[in-house]
C-alpha positions as CSV (number, residue, x, y, z in Angstrom):
1,M,-19.1,-13.1,25.4
2,L,-18.2,-9.8,23.9
3,R,-15.3,-9.5,26.3
4,R,-14.0,-12.9,25.1
5,I,-14.3,-11.8,21.4
6,G,-12.6,-8.6,22.2
7,T,-9.6,-10.3,23.9
8,Y,-9.4,-12.8,21.1
9,L,-9.3,-10.1,18.4
10,T,-6.6,-8.1,20.2
11,R,-4.2,-11.0,20.4
12,P,-1.3,-10.7,17.9
13,Q,-1.4,-14.5,17.2
14,F,-4.9,-14.2,15.8
15,W,-3.9,-11.4,13.4
16,I,-0.7,-13.1,12.3
17,F,-2.5,-16.3,11.4
18,F,-5.5,-14.5,9.8
19,I,-3.4,-12.2,7.6
20,R,-1.1,-15.0,6.5
21,S,-3.9,-17.4,5.6
22,Y,-5.7,-17.6,2.3
23,Y,-8.9,-17.2,4.2
24,F,-8.1,-13.5,4.8
25,F,-7.7,-12.7,1.1
26,R,-10.8,-14.6,0.1
27,I,-13.0,-12.8,2.7
28,I,-11.7,-9.4,1.7
29,F,-12.2,-10.2,-2.0
30,L,-15.8,-11.3,-1.3
31,A,-16.6,-8.3,0.8
32,F,-15.4,-5.9,-2.0
33,I,-17.2,-7.8,-4.7
34,Y,-20.4,-7.6,-2.6
35,I,-20.1,-3.9,-2.3
36,I,-19.2,-3.3,-5.9
37,L,-21.8,-5.6,-7.6
38,P,-25.3,-4.2,-8.3
39,L,-26.9,-7.4,-6.9
40,D,-28.0,-6.9,-3.3
41,L,-30.0,-8.5,-0.6
42,I,-31.8,-5.2,0.1
43,P,-31.5,-2.8,-2.9
44,E,-30.7,0.8,-2.2
45,R,-33.0,2.0,-4.9
46,L,-36.1,0.5,-3.3
47,F,-35.3,0.8,0.4
48,G,-32.9,3.8,0.6
49,V,-30.9,3.9,3.8
50,A,-31.9,0.3,4.8
51,G,-30.0,-0.9,1.7
52,F,-26.8,0.9,2.8
53,I,-27.2,-0.5,6.3
54,D,-27.5,-3.9,4.7
55,D,-24.2,-3.4,2.8
56,I,-22.4,-2.3,6.0
57,L,-23.7,-5.3,8.0
58,V,-22.8,-7.8,5.3
59,F,-19.3,-6.3,5.0
60,G,-18.9,-6.4,8.7
61,F,-20.0,-10.1,8.9
62,L,-17.6,-11.0,6.2
63,I,-14.7,-9.2,7.9
64,L,-15.4,-10.9,11.2
């Protein structure tokens, strides 16, 4: 399954469609808003490193 995802993500057709679509800009915007806003699923103040890992994971899921 990872190999299939890797080959799909390396195709130029995927990136051309993804960048030209409105979906790309909406996802990038939501990812940056999530990182900037103080609201969080796992706050950094309470959980330390786990909060930063949460931000990285959510950002990664939004990008993919």
